[in-house]
KENURO-290017 format. One line per field, with one value per residue: residue in three letters; x, y negated, z of N, C-alpha, C, CB in turn; chain; residue number from 1. Coordinates in nm, 3 decimals, always signed. Glycine has a CB too. Layout:
BEGIN
r: c(ALA|...)
n.east: c(X|...)
n.north: c(Y|...)
n.up: c(Z|...)
ca.east: c(X|...)
ca.north: c(Y|...)
ca.up: c(Z|...)
c.east: c(X|...)
c.north: c(Y|...)
c.up: c(Z|...)
cb.east: c(X|...)
cb.north: c(Y|...)
cb.up: c(Z|...)
c: c(A|...)
k: c(NUM|...)
This chain:
BEGIN
r: c(UNK|UNK|UNK|UNK|UNK|UNK|UNK|UNK|UNK|UNK|UNK|UNK|UNK|UNK|UNK|UNK|UNK|UNK|UNK|UNK|UNK|UNK|UNK|UNK|UNK|UNK|UNK|UNK|UNK|UNK|UNK|UNK|UNK|UNK|UNK|UNK|UNK|UNK|UNK|UNK|UNK|UNK|UNK|UNK|UNK|UNK|UNK|UNK|UNK|UNK|UNK|UNK|UNK|UNK|UNK|UNK|UNK|UNK|UNK|UNK|UNK|UNK|UNK|UNK|UNK|UNK|UNK|UNK|UNK|UNK|UNK|UNK|UNK|UNK|UNK|UNK|UNK|UNK|UNK|UNK|UNK|UNK|UNK|UNK|UNK|UNK|UNK|UNK|UNK|UNK|UNK|UNK|UNK|UNK|UNK|UNK|UNK|UNK|UNK|UNK|UNK|UNK|UNK|UNK|UNK|UNK|UNK|UNK|UNK|UNK|UNK|UNK|UNK|UNK|UNK|UNK|UNK|UNK|UNK|UNK|UNK|UNK|UNK|UNK|UNK|UNK|UNK|UNK|UNK|UNK|UNK|UNK|UNK|UNK|UNK|UNK|UNK|UNK|UNK|UNK|UNK|UNK|UNK|UNK|UNK|UNK|UNK|UNK|UNK|UNK|UNK|UNK|UNK|UNK|UNK|UNK|UNK|UNK|UNK|UNK|UNK|UNK|UNK|UNK|UNK|UNK|UNK|UNK|UNK|UNK|UNK|UNK|UNK|UNK|UNK|UNK|UNK|UNK|UNK|UNK|UNK|UNK|UNK)
n.east: c(+12.887|+13.132|+13.152|+13.278|+13.231|+12.958|+12.960|+13.074|+12.871|+12.658|+12.766|+12.789|+12.516|+12.416|+12.547|+12.431|+12.171|+11.863|+11.901|+11.849|+11.603|+11.483|+11.581|+11.460|+11.330|+11.264|+11.514|+11.591|+11.770|+11.823|+11.911|+12.071|+12.078|+12.378|+12.596|+12.818|+12.702|+12.567|+12.480|+12.530|+12.275|+12.181|+12.065|+12.061|+12.335|+12.333|+12.517|+12.585|+12.371|+12.406|+12.643|+12.561|+12.381|+12.546|+12.577|+12.332|+12.341|+12.563|+12.462|+12.264|+12.422|+12.560|+12.350|+12.220|+12.406|+12.568|+12.814|+12.993|+13.028|+13.141|+13.385|+13.500|+13.527|+13.673|+13.555|+13.452|+13.218|+13.043|+12.919|+12.734|+12.568|+12.369|+12.082|+11.912|+11.636|+11.538|+11.312|+11.204|+11.353|+11.613|+11.680|+11.914|+12.016|+11.792|+11.621|+11.614|+11.497|+11.671|+11.577|+11.641|+11.617|+11.631|+11.519|+11.496|+11.663|+11.893|+12.086|+12.340|+12.324|+12.215|+11.936|+11.852|+11.645|+11.645|+11.526|+11.484|+11.334|+11.105|+11.101|+10.953|+10.707|+10.477|+10.508|+10.569|+10.686|+10.693|+10.857|+11.174|+11.381|+11.457|+11.639|+11.782|+11.981|+12.226|+12.398|+12.672|+12.892|+13.232|+13.478|+13.806|+13.984|+13.885|+13.832|+13.573|+13.222|+13.041|+12.782|+12.447|+12.260|+12.432|+12.570|+12.358|+12.254|+12.462|+12.412|+12.183|+11.960|+11.738|+11.519|+11.331|+11.385|+11.186|+10.927|+11.027|+10.956|+10.772|+10.881|+11.143|+11.235|+11.219|+11.419|+11.642|+11.658|+11.711|+11.954|+12.112|+12.117|+12.265|+12.501|+12.587|+12.664|+12.898|+13.067)
n.north: c(-10.826|-10.733|-10.828|-10.646|-10.394|-10.378|-10.374|-10.121|-9.962|-10.023|-9.921|-9.646|-9.581|-9.630|-9.441|-9.205|-9.261|-9.282|-9.288|-9.567|-9.598|-9.793|-10.106|-10.335|-10.278|-10.359|-10.349|-10.253|-10.344|-10.272|-10.478|-10.651|-10.936|-11.043|-11.152|-11.293|-11.400|-11.625|-11.976|-12.299|-12.344|-12.106|-11.930|-11.749|-11.854|-12.091|-12.058|-11.792|-11.649|-11.660|-11.513|-11.262|-11.201|-11.105|-10.839|-10.723|-10.745|-10.586|-10.338|-10.311|-10.294|-10.058|-9.865|-9.870|-9.759|-9.921|-9.977|-9.784|-9.857|-10.109|-10.041|-9.870|-10.035|-10.233|-10.469|-10.777|-10.861|-11.167|-11.478|-11.753|-11.943|-12.030|-12.055|-12.132|-12.112|-12.193|-12.074|-11.957|-11.900|-11.658|-11.475|-11.397|-11.058|-10.978|-10.760|-10.741|-10.723|-10.719|-10.788|-10.719|-10.798|-10.760|-11.006|-11.098|-11.140|-11.299|-11.348|-11.388|-11.406|-11.255|-11.273|-11.288|-11.228|-11.272|-11.178|-11.247|-11.072|-11.057|-10.788|-10.688|-10.762|-11.042|-11.180|-10.997|-10.892|-11.149|-11.406|-11.506|-11.638|-11.725|-11.651|-11.741|-11.616|-11.639|-11.435|-11.248|-11.028|-11.040|-11.001|-10.950|-10.882|-10.979|-11.230|-11.328|-11.326|-11.024|-10.937|-10.937|-10.741|-10.543|-10.456|-10.354|-10.161|-9.982|-9.823|-9.699|-9.865|-9.982|-10.141|-10.435|-10.772|-10.878|-11.135|-11.477|-11.623|-11.927|-12.083|-11.993|-12.072|-12.348|-12.381|-12.296|-12.498|-12.719|-12.637|-12.634|-12.908|-12.996|-12.862|-13.005|-13.242|-13.172|-13.110)
n.up: c(+11.866|+11.641|+11.296|+11.126|+11.234|+11.192|+10.912|+10.866|+10.975|+10.800|+10.561|+10.630|+10.679|+10.423|+10.267|+10.356|+10.313|+10.123|+9.773|+9.550|+9.297|+9.160|+9.089|+9.181|+9.416|+9.752|+10.006|+10.337|+10.628|+10.958|+11.221|+11.498|+11.711|+11.835|+12.105|+11.990|+11.768|+11.835|+11.874|+12.033|+12.121|+12.198|+12.013|+11.700|+11.508|+11.243|+11.032|+11.061|+10.960|+10.681|+10.659|+10.753|+10.556|+10.358|+10.432|+10.366|+10.088|+10.036|+10.117|+9.920|+9.684|+9.737|+9.772|+9.527|+9.366|+9.226|+9.328|+9.237|+8.971|+9.009|+9.133|+8.938|+8.712|+8.821|+8.922|+9.078|+9.315|+9.312|+9.439|+9.320|+9.414|+9.698|+9.902|+10.199|+10.419|+10.736|+10.977|+11.218|+11.540|+11.604|+11.881|+12.156|+12.151|+12.017|+11.801|+11.443|+11.104|+10.802|+10.494|+10.163|+9.823|+9.469|+9.263|+8.998|+8.679|+8.452|+8.151|+8.266|+8.550|+8.859|+9.058|+9.394|+9.680|+10.028|+10.338|+10.682|+10.926|+11.199|+11.425|+11.640|+11.899|+11.946|+11.711|+11.516|+11.204|+11.105|+10.917|+10.994|+10.868|+10.530|+10.240|+9.925|+9.667|+9.409|+9.206|+9.059|+8.877|+8.863|+8.618|+8.634|+8.433|+8.189|+8.266|+8.300|+8.385|+8.413|+8.191|+8.314|+8.227|+8.134|+8.365|+8.515|+8.340|+8.341|+8.556|+8.484|+8.515|+8.330|+8.294|+8.204|+8.314|+8.587|+8.583|+8.645|+8.949|+9.026|+9.241|+9.243|+8.992|+9.028|+9.223|+9.075|+8.881|+9.048|+9.152|+8.922|+8.868|+9.087|+9.032|+8.811|+8.929|+9.052|+8.848)
ca.east: c(+12.945|+13.207|+13.090|+13.339|+13.159|+12.831|+12.990|+13.090|+12.739|+12.583|+12.823|+12.750|+12.373|+12.394|+12.596|+12.336|+12.035|+11.803|+11.943|+11.743|+11.575|+11.432|+11.668|+11.380|+11.271|+11.328|+11.591|+11.589|+11.875|+11.788|+12.025|+12.041|+12.155|+12.477|+12.646|+12.906|+12.618|+12.492|+12.534|+12.516|+12.133|+12.155|+11.998|+12.158|+12.397|+12.288|+12.618|+12.587|+12.270|+12.468|+12.739|+12.486|+12.320|+12.642|+12.551|+12.217|+12.383|+12.649|+12.370|+12.201|+12.523|+12.588|+12.233|+12.186|+12.514|+12.648|+12.950|+13.075|+13.060|+13.232|+13.517|+13.549|+13.564|+13.751|+13.480|+13.439|+13.088|+13.060|+12.800|+12.750|+12.486|+12.282|+11.997|+11.843|+11.539|+11.520|+11.174|+11.189|+11.484|+11.644|+11.740|+12.012|+11.981|+11.667|+11.636|+11.549|+11.521|+11.717|+11.521|+11.709|+11.562|+11.660|+11.394|+11.499|+11.797|+11.907|+12.205|+12.461|+12.303|+12.116|+11.877|+11.804|+11.580|+11.678|+11.439|+11.508|+11.199|+11.087|+11.072|+10.853|+10.648|+10.356|+10.541|+10.620|+10.668|+10.710|+10.985|+11.256|+11.455|+11.455|+11.750|+11.791|+12.119|+12.252|+12.527|+12.711|+13.012|+13.343|+13.575|+13.935|+14.055|+13.837|+13.812|+13.433|+13.126|+12.982|+12.639|+12.359|+12.203|+12.537|+12.597|+12.242|+12.245|+12.567|+12.352|+12.055|+11.849|+11.719|+11.397|+11.346|+11.373|+11.051|+10.916|+11.084|+10.852|+10.785|+10.972|+11.280|+11.266|+11.245|+11.551|+11.743|+11.671|+11.778|+12.092|+12.179|+12.142|+12.375|+12.622|+12.630|+12.728|+13.032|+13.146)
ca.north: c(-10.717|-10.783|-10.800|-10.529|-10.276|-10.378|-10.330|-9.976|-9.904|-10.036|-9.823|-9.513|-9.562|-9.628|-9.313|-9.101|-9.308|-9.244|-9.378|-9.645|-9.568|-9.918|-10.211|-10.443|-10.232|-10.420|-10.263|-10.309|-10.308|-10.312|-10.536|-10.712|-11.058|-11.018|-11.278|-11.368|-11.460|-11.737|-12.112|-12.362|-12.341|-11.966|-11.851|-11.715|-11.967|-12.103|-12.001|-11.646|-11.594|-11.641|-11.403|-11.137|-11.172|-11.021|-10.699|-10.680|-10.729|-10.468|-10.224|-10.303|-10.246|-9.916|-9.779|-9.863|-9.694|-10.020|-9.976|-9.700|-9.940|-10.213|-9.980|-9.816|-10.145|-10.329|-10.594|-10.843|-10.928|-11.309|-11.562|-11.887|-12.037|-11.975|-12.149|-12.065|-12.191|-12.139|-12.095|-11.919|-11.861|-11.522|-11.493|-11.294|-10.916|-10.953|-10.685|-10.799|-10.655|-10.799|-10.729|-10.772|-10.746|-10.828|-11.064|-11.104|-11.168|-11.350|-11.290|-11.399|-11.406|-11.174|-11.355|-11.205|-11.290|-11.203|-11.223|-11.204|-11.046|-11.013|-10.645|-10.655|-10.875|-11.101|-11.232|-10.885|-10.910|-11.290|-11.442|-11.598|-11.718|-11.669|-11.701|-11.708|-11.614|-11.619|-11.368|-11.172|-10.947|-11.101|-10.908|-11.021|-10.851|-11.069|-11.360|-11.367|-11.243|-10.918|-10.963|-10.867|-10.621|-10.441|-10.400|-10.275|-10.044|-9.887|-9.732|-9.659|-9.956|-10.040|-10.219|-10.578|-10.854|-10.929|-11.280|-11.566|-11.698|-12.072|-12.138|-11.961|-12.161|-12.480|-12.375|-12.287|-12.633|-12.803|-12.589|-12.682|-13.052|-13.007|-12.818|-13.116|-13.342|-13.124|-13.079)
ca.up: c(+11.790|+11.528|+11.167|+11.065|+11.281|+11.119|+10.775|+10.870|+10.998|+10.674|+10.467|+10.676|+10.653|+10.278|+10.215|+10.391|+10.283|+9.995|+9.665|+9.485|+9.157|+9.102|+9.143|+9.242|+9.541|+9.870|+10.097|+10.471|+10.723|+11.095|+11.291|+11.627|+11.740|+11.939|+12.163|+11.898|+11.663|+11.893|+11.878|+12.165|+12.159|+12.233|+11.910|+11.596|+11.442|+11.104|+10.942|+11.075|+10.869|+10.549|+10.671|+10.766|+10.425|+10.285|+10.466|+10.285|+9.949|+10.034|+10.120|+9.787|+9.588|+9.768|+9.754|+9.385|+9.294|+9.153|+9.383|+9.150|+8.854|+9.057|+9.154|+8.812|+8.622|+8.901|+8.926|+9.207|+9.333|+9.343|+9.449|+9.265|+9.488|+9.801|+9.975|+10.308|+10.495|+10.870|+11.020|+11.358|+11.593|+11.647|+12.013|+12.194|+12.156|+11.945|+11.677|+11.326|+10.978|+10.689|+10.373|+10.045|+9.697|+9.343|+9.214|+8.852|+8.628|+8.316|+8.087|+8.347|+8.695|+8.927|+9.163|+9.504|+9.795|+10.152|+10.447|+10.819|+10.976|+11.338|+11.432|+11.741|+11.970|+11.885|+11.576|+11.436|+11.060|+11.067|+10.855|+11.073|+10.770|+10.395|+10.159|+9.783|+9.620|+9.266|+9.202|+8.941|+8.896|+8.790|+8.562|+8.627|+8.308|+8.084|+8.331|+8.280|+8.457|+8.333|+8.169|+8.408|+8.165|+8.125|+8.498|+8.554|+8.251|+8.379|+8.654|+8.423|+8.541|+8.196|+8.285|+8.180|+8.434|+8.621|+8.560|+8.746|+9.021|+9.016|+9.342|+9.203|+8.879|+9.086|+9.287|+8.968|+8.824|+9.148|+9.160|+8.800|+8.887|+9.182|+8.962|+8.724|+9.015|+9.088|+8.727)
c.east: c(+13.013|+13.142|+13.150|+13.271|+13.024|+12.851|+13.002|+12.956|+12.655|+12.635|+12.780|+12.603|+12.344|+12.437|+12.493|+12.191|+11.989|+11.850|+11.823|+11.726|+11.518|+11.508|+11.589|+11.311|+11.340|+11.397|+11.599|+11.705|+11.831|+11.915|+11.978|+12.129|+12.247|+12.533|+12.737|+12.830|+12.556|+12.562|+12.508|+12.370|+12.088|+12.054|+12.097|+12.203|+12.357|+12.389|+12.622|+12.482|+12.332|+12.568|+12.668|+12.416|+12.414|+12.617|+12.434|+12.256|+12.478|+12.563|+12.305|+12.299|+12.552|+12.469|+12.189|+12.291|+12.599|+12.792|+13.043|+13.119|+13.162|+13.373|+13.579|+13.601|+13.646|+13.686|+13.477|+13.299|+13.112|+12.924|+12.832|+12.674|+12.401|+12.202|+11.927|+11.749|+11.515|+11.378|+11.155|+11.325|+11.493|+11.727|+11.834|+11.949|+11.851|+11.695|+11.564|+11.580|+11.569|+11.672|+11.584|+11.644|+11.612|+11.527|+11.387|+11.642|+11.787|+12.035|+12.326|+12.439|+12.196|+12.067|+11.815|+11.738|+11.614|+11.596|+11.483|+11.370|+11.200|+11.044|+10.960|+10.799|+10.530|+10.381|+10.596|+10.585|+10.686|+10.849|+11.056|+11.334|+11.445|+11.568|+11.736|+11.938|+12.124|+12.390|+12.550|+12.832|+13.120|+13.440|+13.707|+14.011|+14.014|+13.818|+13.672|+13.345|+13.067|+12.834|+12.552|+12.304|+12.306|+12.564|+12.480|+12.229|+12.351|+12.517|+12.211|+11.935|+11.825|+11.592|+11.429|+11.332|+11.226|+11.046|+10.975|+10.969|+10.878|+10.885|+11.118|+11.323|+11.296|+11.384|+11.662|+11.765|+11.745|+11.926|+12.173|+12.209|+12.259|+12.507|+12.675|+12.703|+12.872|+13.121|+13.252)
c.north: c(-10.776|-10.742|-10.676|-10.400|-10.265|-10.332|-10.179|-9.906|-9.910|-9.934|-9.682|-9.485|-9.553|-9.495|-9.203|-9.141|-9.261|-9.341|-9.451|-9.604|-9.690|-10.032|-10.324|-10.401|-10.300|-10.315|-10.332|-10.255|-10.360|-10.357|-10.596|-10.836|-11.028|-11.151|-11.359|-11.432|-11.592|-11.871|-12.171|-12.368|-12.200|-11.899|-11.832|-11.841|-11.971|-12.046|-11.849|-11.581|-11.564|-11.526|-11.269|-11.102|-11.089|-10.873|-10.643|-10.657|-10.610|-10.342|-10.202|-10.245|-10.098|-9.827|-9.769|-9.786|-9.791|-10.025|-9.893|-9.778|-10.047|-10.157|-9.933|-9.927|-10.254|-10.468|-10.650|-10.904|-11.073|-11.376|-11.698|-11.989|-11.962|-12.088|-12.070|-12.164|-12.120|-12.172|-12.070|-11.874|-11.711|-11.535|-11.379|-11.155|-10.882|-10.870|-10.758|-10.712|-10.756|-10.727|-10.798|-10.713|-10.829|-10.878|-11.057|-11.135|-11.228|-11.290|-11.286|-11.371|-11.309|-11.256|-11.264|-11.291|-11.205|-11.265|-11.164|-11.193|-11.003|-10.867|-10.614|-10.781|-10.932|-11.156|-11.122|-10.906|-11.053|-11.312|-11.544|-11.692|-11.647|-11.733|-11.656|-11.712|-11.584|-11.558|-11.294|-11.086|-11.000|-10.994|-10.981|-10.995|-10.948|-11.212|-11.417|-11.284|-11.141|-10.949|-10.877|-10.738|-10.509|-10.375|-10.313|-10.149|-9.940|-9.787|-9.692|-9.742|-10.033|-10.123|-10.365|-10.652|-10.886|-11.079|-11.359|-11.638|-11.848|-12.129|-12.106|-12.049|-12.302|-12.486|-12.372|-12.425|-12.726|-12.765|-12.635|-12.832|-13.074|-12.965|-12.931|-13.223|-13.301|-13.094|-13.183)
c.up: c(+11.666|+11.395|+11.101|+11.109|+11.211|+10.975|+10.772|+10.891|+10.870|+10.572|+10.504|+10.646|+10.503|+10.218|+10.240|+10.365|+10.147|+9.886|+9.604|+9.341|+9.084|+9.168|+9.210|+9.371|+9.659|+9.957|+10.232|+10.554|+10.860|+11.167|+11.423|+11.643|+11.858|+11.989|+12.070|+11.782|+11.708|+11.877|+12.017|+12.211|+12.196|+12.140|+11.796|+11.523|+11.295|+11.005|+10.947|+10.984|+10.732|+10.550|+10.676|+10.635|+10.338|+10.310|+10.385|+10.140|+9.935|+10.033|+9.983|+9.684|+9.611|+9.733|+9.608|+9.305|+9.215|+9.205|+9.295|+9.026|+8.893|+9.071|+9.022|+8.720|+8.691|+8.902|+9.068|+9.216|+9.376|+9.355|+9.389|+9.347|+9.590|+9.864|+10.084|+10.376|+10.627|+10.917|+11.168|+11.413|+11.619|+11.774|+12.049|+12.209|+12.084|+11.820|+11.563|+11.205|+10.877|+10.563|+10.252|+9.921|+9.579|+9.290|+9.062|+8.809|+8.488|+8.258|+8.181|+8.496|+8.739|+9.045|+9.269|+9.611|+9.916|+10.265|+10.580|+10.884|+11.122|+11.336|+11.529|+11.806|+11.896|+11.744|+11.485|+11.288|+11.012|+11.010|+10.943|+10.981|+10.635|+10.315|+10.014|+9.745|+9.472|+9.256|+9.073|+8.977|+8.804|+8.746|+8.548|+8.498|+8.197|+8.133|+8.303|+8.373|+8.361|+8.313|+8.261|+8.351|+8.158|+8.260|+8.543|+8.469|+8.284|+8.483|+8.612|+8.469|+8.411|+8.184|+8.255|+8.312|+8.461|+8.593|+8.676|+8.817|+9.013|+9.116|+9.308|+9.085|+8.929|+9.150|+9.182|+8.905|+8.921|+9.158|+9.038|+8.810|+8.982|+9.117|+8.873|+8.804|+9.046|+8.968|+8.702)
cb.east: c(+12.836|+13.352|+13.105|+13.487|+13.140|+12.767|+13.122|+13.187|+12.666|+12.595|+12.978|+12.776|+12.292|+12.469|+12.731|+12.353|+12.029|+11.647|+12.019|+11.773|+11.477|+11.276|+11.755|+11.277|+11.281|+11.223|+11.733|+11.456|+12.017|+11.717|+12.096|+12.064|+12.060|+12.591|+12.721|+13.013|+12.508|+12.466|+12.469|+12.574|+12.048|+12.106|+11.865|+12.098|+12.551|+12.262|+12.754|+12.562|+12.151|+12.537|+12.827|+12.384|+12.284|+12.786|+12.522|+12.106|+12.451|+12.745|+12.261|+12.153|+12.653|+12.622|+12.118|+12.171|+12.458|+12.584|+12.949|+12.997|+12.932|+13.183|+13.506|+13.439|+13.439|+13.894|+13.336|+13.549|+13.000|+13.147|+12.753|+12.704|+12.396|+12.364|+11.894|+11.943|+11.404|+11.626|+11.082|+11.083|+11.513|+11.721|+11.631|+12.079|+11.971|+11.598|+11.581|+11.597|+11.393|+11.875|+11.365|+11.860|+11.409|+11.734|+11.381|+11.398|+11.882|+11.909|+12.240|+12.517|+12.268|+12.174|+11.770|+11.920|+11.425|+11.831|+11.293|+11.603|+11.132|+10.982|+11.196|+10.912|+10.751|+10.303|+10.643|+10.561|+10.533|+10.686|+10.964|+11.352|+11.606|+11.316|+11.883|+11.705|+12.202|+12.241|+12.538|+12.742|+12.983|+13.415|+13.527|+14.021|+14.026|+13.707|+13.918|+13.390|+13.014|+13.002|+12.601|+12.244|+12.150|+12.666|+12.622|+12.114|+12.260|+12.690|+12.348|+12.028|+11.880|+11.716|+11.316|+11.241|+11.455|+11.016|+10.769|+11.183|+10.845|+10.649|+10.938|+11.292|+11.149|+11.137|+11.562|+11.700|+11.532|+11.710|+12.095|+12.092|+12.016|+12.348|+12.593|+12.508|+12.648|+13.021|+13.055)
cb.north: c(-10.612|-10.733|-10.920|-10.523|-10.281|-10.518|-10.396|-9.935|-9.978|-10.180|-9.832|-9.499|-9.679|-9.743|-9.275|-9.063|-9.459|-9.244|-9.299|-9.795|-9.451|-9.932|-10.270|-10.491|-10.078|-10.497|-10.233|-10.279|-10.366|-10.196|-10.643|-10.611|-11.180|-10.928|-11.248|-11.276|-11.363|-11.710|-12.201|-12.501|-12.395|-11.958|-11.920|-11.613|-11.960|-12.249|-12.056|-11.605|-11.693|-11.769|-11.422|-11.148|-11.303|-11.057|-10.685|-10.782|-10.857|-10.468|-10.247|-10.442|-10.329|-9.900|-9.830|-10.003|-9.590|-10.159|-9.921|-9.573|-10.006|-10.270|-9.862|-9.737|-10.206|-10.338|-10.572|-10.952|-10.853|-11.380|-11.576|-11.891|-12.119|-11.898|-12.221|-12.007|-12.211|-12.196|-12.006|-11.805|-11.937|-11.439|-11.505|-11.334|-10.873|-11.087|-10.540|-10.946|-10.582|-10.818|-10.742|-10.740|-10.746|-10.733|-11.209|-11.212|-11.039|-11.508|-11.370|-11.536|-11.544|-11.033|-11.453|-11.125|-11.302|-11.210|-11.185|-11.305|-10.939|-11.103|-10.568|-10.561|-10.982|-11.213|-11.346|-10.750|-10.862|-11.383|-11.498|-11.520|-11.738|-11.692|-11.653|-11.808|-11.511|-11.753|-11.274|-11.267|-10.795|-11.208|-10.851|-10.982|-10.707|-11.018|-11.459|-11.348|-11.330|-10.778|-10.937|-10.957|-10.653|-10.502|-10.513|-10.358|-10.088|-9.962|-9.797|-9.515|-10.053|-9.930|-10.208|-10.629|-10.983|-10.900|-11.320|-11.669|-11.653|-12.138|-12.083|-11.812|-12.164|-12.515|-12.252|-12.185|-12.691|-12.788|-12.436|-12.654|-13.122|-12.921|-12.692|-13.178|-13.360|-13.001|-13.068)
cb.up: c(+11.750|+11.535|+11.075|+11.099|+11.434|+11.122|+10.723|+10.981|+11.113|+10.617|+10.465|+10.827|+10.714|+10.210|+10.281|+10.536|+10.290|+10.006|+9.555|+9.493|+9.146|+9.124|+9.032|+9.143|+9.553|+9.953|+10.041|+10.540|+10.681|+11.173|+11.204|+11.745|+11.771|+11.886|+12.290|+11.843|+11.621|+12.039|+11.766|+12.161|+12.045|+12.374|+11.860|+11.496|+11.456|+11.071|+10.977|+11.221|+10.854|+10.504|+10.795|+10.879|+10.353|+10.326|+10.617|+10.292|+9.898|+10.156|+10.228|+9.741|+9.600|+9.916|+9.838|+9.328|+9.201|+9.164|+9.526|+9.108|+8.796|+9.192|+9.251|+8.741|+8.561|+8.848|+8.874|+9.228|+9.439|+9.234|+9.597|+9.120|+9.393|+9.909|+9.880|+10.410|+10.415|+10.968|+10.942|+11.374|+11.723|+11.534|+12.119|+12.324|+12.299|+11.907|+11.692|+11.301|+10.927|+10.691|+10.370|+10.048|+9.701|+9.239|+9.261|+8.798|+8.626|+8.313|+7.962|+8.331|+8.741|+8.972|+9.105|+9.565|+9.774|+10.182|+10.418|+10.898|+10.891|+11.413|+11.472|+11.848|+11.991|+11.973|+11.587|+11.487|+11.020|+11.190|+10.712|+11.165|+10.812|+10.325|+10.216|+9.695|+9.698|+9.183|+9.316|+8.820|+8.867|+8.877|+8.424|+8.744|+8.265|+8.027|+8.283|+8.131|+8.522|+8.400|+8.021|+8.448|+8.024|+8.071|+8.600|+8.543|+8.105|+8.432|+8.793|+8.451|+8.663|+8.094|+8.414|+8.078|+8.420|+8.772|+8.539|+8.681|+9.169|+9.037|+9.481|+9.165|+8.778|+9.191|+9.379|+8.859|+8.790|+9.286|+9.172|+8.674|+8.942|+9.307|+8.877|+8.651|+9.146|+9.172|+8.605)
c: c(A|A|A|A|A|A|A|A|A|A|A|A|A|A|A|A|A|A|A|A|A|A|A|A|A|A|A|A|A|A|A|A|A|A|A|A|A|A|A|A|A|A|A|A|A|A|A|A|A|A|A|A|A|A|A|A|A|A|A|A|A|A|A|A|A|A|A|A|A|A|A|A|A|A|A|A|A|A|A|A|A|A|A|A|A|A|A|A|A|A|A|A|A|A|A|A|A|A|A|A|A|A|A|A|A|A|A|A|A|A|A|A|A|A|A|A|A|A|A|A|A|A|A|A|A|A|A|A|A|A|A|A|A|A|A|A|A|A|A|A|A|A|A|A|A|A|A|A|A|A|A|A|A|A|A|A|A|A|A|A|A|A|A|A|A|A|A|A|A|A|A|A|A|A|A|A|A|A|A|A|A|A|A)
k: c(1|2|3|4|5|6|7|8|9|10|11|12|13|14|15|16|17|18|19|20|21|22|23|24|25|26|27|28|29|30|31|32|33|34|35|36|37|38|39|40|41|42|43|44|45|46|47|48|49|50|51|52|53|54|55|56|57|58|59|60|61|62|63|64|65|66|67|68|69|70|71|72|73|74|75|76|77|78|79|80|81|82|83|84|85|86|87|88|89|90|91|92|93|94|95|96|97|98|99|100|101|102|103|104|105|106|107|108|109|110|111|112|113|114|115|116|117|118|119|120|121|122|123|124|125|126|127|128|129|130|131|132|133|134|135|136|137|138|139|140|141|142|143|144|145|146|147|148|149|150|151|152|153|154|155|156|157|158|159|160|161|162|163|164|165|166|167|168|169|170|171|172|173|174|175|176|177|178|179|180|181|182|183)
């Protein structure tokens, strides 16, 4: 199934889904592995995971109402970094849940965790893959990213960031070291 059809399904479900009142609540999208998702080993291609993660973040932006802010201020959602760990294969036609949640944020970045979960069978609930992403919203008018607190406050999410888990802090440090290599 083409990703564009999945995008339309996510948009449709988000429009008629329950709006989020807490930005840190995990959101789930039920999907299925289609033949175009497969690699030569007949399981989901490693690059497809990252592409499908976009659907979870789109769902999050729509269900939180942040899409209205993005459109009103003409912002562009951007990612600065992503990491994924593969654990179990997703096979042809296998259903899975993509769970997306905002973990925490600082002045510039919003950190999210995305999990691919088995839906049924003896491994029901098992994590097939887990990804971490660091994103923000780019304002082309000012040529800067919008501060995280401002984007969240625009939709009345005024809570403070939850604490950064140790594994996320470790990833942030590693990512900063890698950024220095490319500077």
